[in-house]
N, C-alpha and C positions, 0 to 999 in steps of 0.2 A: 044726170045720173053719173056717179063718180067712175072714173076709168081706172081699172086695177092693172098695174104693170107686173108681169111676172118675169123674173130674171132668172136665167138658168146658170149654174155654176160653169166657170170656163174650165175645159178639160185640157190639161197639158200631158199629152201622153209620154210614157217613159220608153217607148220603143218607136222607131221609125220604120220597122220592117226590113231594114237594109242590113246586110252582113257587116260585121266588124271590119272584114278585109276582103280583098278581091283574090288573094292567093296566099299560098303558105309562107312565101318570103315576106309579103307585107305584114302578114299577121306575126311572124317572128320578130320583126323589127317593131312593131307596136308594143309587143309584150317586152322586148328588150329594153326599149327606151322607158316605157312606163316604169318598169322594175328599177332601172338605174335611177330615175328621178326620185322614186319612193326612197331608194337607199340614201340617195344625196341629201334629202331633206327629212330623213327619219327622226332627227333630234328637234325639228321645228314643228310645233303643234300648230302653227298658223300658216302651215303650207298645205293646201289640198292639191292632191295629184289624182287624176283619173284619166281612163281610156274610154273612148266611145260612149260617152255620156251625153245626152241631149242637153243643149244649152239654149235656154229661152231668155233673150235679152229684154224683151219688152212685155210688161204685164198686160194682159188682154188681148195679146196677139200670138196664139198658139202656132199660127202660120209661119212666123218668123222664128226659126230655129235651125240649129246645126248641130252636128255631132263630131266635134274634132277627134282624130285618132288619139291624140294625147292633149291634156290640159294642165296647166299649173295655175294655181290661184294662190297669190300671196296675200296674207291678211284674214284667211278663212280657215276655221278648223278642219282638222282630218275627220273623216267619218263617211258612213254610207249616205248615199242620196240616190233617189229614183231618177232625177233629172236635176239640172243647175237652173234654179229660178233667180235670175240676177237680182231682181227686187227684194227677194227674201234673203239674199247673201249680202246685205249692206250696199248693194248696187256695184259691187265689185265685179268686173269682168274677168275672165280667164286671160 
C-alpha cells in the first residue's frame, strides 16, 4: 500500500509578542537611530533599513530568529516586509 506524505507549510510568524523597547529612553533611541539611518541612505534604493523586524536566517527553521532593534541591509531594496526571510533576500544577512 503506498504511503502518502502530508507536508504542512512552515509558518514564520511576523511577531514574537515581545515589546519593541523596554522603556521610553530605549524606544526613543531606536526611533532616532532608525530615522537617522533612513535619512542617511534615502538616496540609495539598494539599502533596506528597519527596526524591530524579525529576521529568519535559515529556511525551514522558524525557531531560529531574532529581532534586532535596528538593521541595515546593503544590496536589498527598500520596502515593507512582514519579516526578513534571508533566503528570499538573496541570502544577504543584515
